[in-house]
Structure formats: C-alpha cells, structure tokens
C-alpha positions, 0 to 999 in steps of 0.5 A: 500500500502506498499513501501520500500521508500516514496518520497513526492513531484512531482517536478524534485527533487522528481522524481530524488530521486524516480529514485535513490531509485528504482535503489537501489532496493527499491520499491517507492511510489511517492506522489504528490497532483497535476500533476507531473512536475508542481510547481517550475519545470514548472517555471524553465528554464531547464538550466543545469549549473555549478555554482561557488558561493561556493565550495559546489555549484560548486561540486554539480552542476558539479557532477549533470551536469556529471550525466545528460550527462551520461543519454543523450542516454537514454532520450526520445525525449520529454526531448529536451536535447541540449548542448547549452552552457552558454554564460555569457555576459559582458556589459563592460570591468569591468565585463569582467575583473572580470571573468578572475578568474572565468575561472581559478576557473573552469579550475582548477577543470576540467570544460572547459571555455573560455573568449571571446573578443567582436569580438568572442562574436558577432560571437557567438551571432550576435543579441546582442546589440552593445557595449558589451565587451565580454563574458564567455562561458561554452560550456558543459552546456545544456538545457532540458524540465523539465516537461517531464524530471520529468515524465521520471525520475519518471517512475517505482515509484507508483504514489499516489495522495494526500496531505501530512499534517504531516510527522515523522520518517518513516511515512506520513499522508495524508489529507484524513486521510491515514497514510503510513510508509516506511523504507525511507521517502524523503520530496522533497516539495520545498517551501512547506517543511516548512509546515511540518518543520517550522524551516527550513530556506527556503523562497519562491522566486517568479519568472516570465517567458515568452515564445515567438513564434518560431524564429529558430536561433535567439539565439544560446546559453543560454544567461545570463548577468554577472550582474545576479550573483549580481542580483540573489544573492543579498538581494533586495526584487525585481530584474530582469536580462537578461536570454534568452534560445533558445528552441528546438521548435525555441521559446525563453524562457525569464527570469528572475525575483525574488521577496521575500515576495510575496505569490500571484502567479499572473503574475505582470505587473510591474515585467514582464515589467522590465524583458522584458525591461531588455531582450530587452536592451541586445537583441534588436530583442526581441522587435519585437517578439511575447510573447505567454505566461507568468507564475510564480512559487515559488522557495525554497531559503536558506540563503547560496544558497545551498539546504538542503539535508540529514536527517530531524533533530532528525530523522533516516529514513526521509530525506529532499531534498529542498531549491534548488531555481533556481538550482533544475533542474540542481542539481536534479540528484546530490541531488538524488545520495546524498540521495541514498548514505545517505540511504545506509550509504556509502561515495559518491562523495559529502561531505554530511555535506555541504548540511545537515540541521545541518549547520543551528542553528535552525535545530540542534536537 
C-alpha cells in the first residue's frame, strides 16, 4: 500500500488530521490497532469549549470551536451536535467575583459571555442546589458524540489495522513486521506517543465517567463548577469536580475525575464515589437517578496544558499531534488545520511555535 500521508492513531485527533490531509489532496492511510473512536475519545465528554488558561489555549480552542460550527450542516445525525452552552457555576460570591475578568478576557477577543446573578442562574438551571451565587455562561459552546464524530471525520482515509512499534522520518513499522513510508507521517497516539518518543513530556491522566438513564430536561446546559479550573489544573495526584452534560438521548453524562500515576484502567470505587458525591452536592436530583454505566480512559497531559503539535524533533516529514488531555475533542479540528498548514509550509491562523515540541528542553534536537 502506498499513501501520500500516514496518520497513526484512531482517536478524534487522528481522524481530524486524516480529514485535513485528504482535503489537501493527499491520499491517507489511517492506522489504528483497535476500533476507531475508542481510547481517550470514548472517555471524553464531547464538550466543545473555549478555554482561557493561556493565550495559546484560548486561540486554539476558539479557532477549533469556529471550525466545528462551520461543519454543523454537514454532520450526520449520529454526531448529536447541540449548542448547549457552558454554564460555569459559582458556589459563592468569591468565585463569582473572580470571573468578572474572565468575561472581559473573552469579550475582548470576540467570544460572547455573560455573568449571571443567582436569580438568572436558577432560571437557567432550576435543579441546582440552593445557595449558589451565580454563574458564567458561554452560550456558543456545544456538545457532540465523539465516537461517531471520529468515524465521520475519518471517512475517505484507508483504514489499516495494526500496531505501530517504531516510527522515523517518513516511515512506520508495524508489529507484524510491515514497514510503510509516506511523504507525511502524523503520530496522533495520545498517551501512547511516548512509546515511540520517550522524551516527550506527556503523562497519562486517568479519568472516570458515568452515564445515567434518560431524564429529558433535567439539565439544560453543560454544567461545570468554577472550582474545576483549580481542580483540573492543579498538581494533586487525585481530584474530582462537578461536570454534568445533558445528552441528546435525555441521559446525563457525569464527570469528572483525574488521577496521575495510575496505569490500571479499572473503574475505582473510591474515585467514582467522590465524583458522584461531588455531582450530587451541586445537583441534588442526581441522587435519585439511575447510573447505567461507568468507564475510564487515559488522557495525554503536558506540563503547560497545551498539546504538542508540529514536527517530531530532528525530523522533516513526521509530525506529532498529542498531549491534548481533556481538550482533544474540542481542539481536534484546530490541531488538524495546524498540521495541514505545517505540511504545506504556509502561515495559518495559529502561531505554530506555541504548540511545537521545541518549547520543551528535552525535545530540542
């Protein structure tokens, strides 16, 4: 088999990269050892969200959200796109006061946002626990069903089932002994990228998810506690935060948990208990709802909370697209456009240097 480009990794980032390269007129082989749309993609909430931990994160998430919005008319129904908006819930006046600068940051950069007082918060989400101070609403955020989105984005690429055990400048080697070469190779293997590139500062971060039976109308927005920002980006070995998403099916997807230094993918009772207790603390009605399924996944995290996108260190034909942690679904399309721009040697919307592996000393050749 001969291709212009090879994409390694069957998650949503790999699928988006395959799509972007196909749009450049390249033939694409898409390599995955298991089913596409599994792994970290299946362990994500399908939240398309603008985030502002840094200018580079904001630029990538905003651009990516615009790209998702541009595809709405093309999406098949099973992608389940809904513009739910993100409602960040402030538990107290201190949290609410802290987000006034966040609103200014968003609006100065062209993203509509709104501060809600307590009255407006409960009009938006009546089931929240009494006593909340207000919220921060980003109405343009959306949700999708990521496994189906992955399969759709990858249409047109030639699927190759196999496990890549080595990768160089323009070539890959599979466990069965096959070697494939191409003018462009993209490694979108998430946490497993370090098996091929051990110097990458990427660590697996385990997360749990739960999904309920159908309770249509129980929640209207993607709900996240403002304390999530501290929890998700701290250095604690284990953390949980309130994060609930209404699905088009009427079910509720419940997160979130984070664990460093755990390699076992089994569901852990103590983490599930903490996560669900946190959710009930914000949304008491959850205590009466039936949870149908629990599962876990591993997300690829970097020290600065930004993905690694660009040329592999010391190479000219092979690229990295990894380290997205909890924003891989949001930023898959922006990542793919950045890869396409780099491949075509053109200047794009994003500043490529902000995401390159070269920002880490251990990756400089």
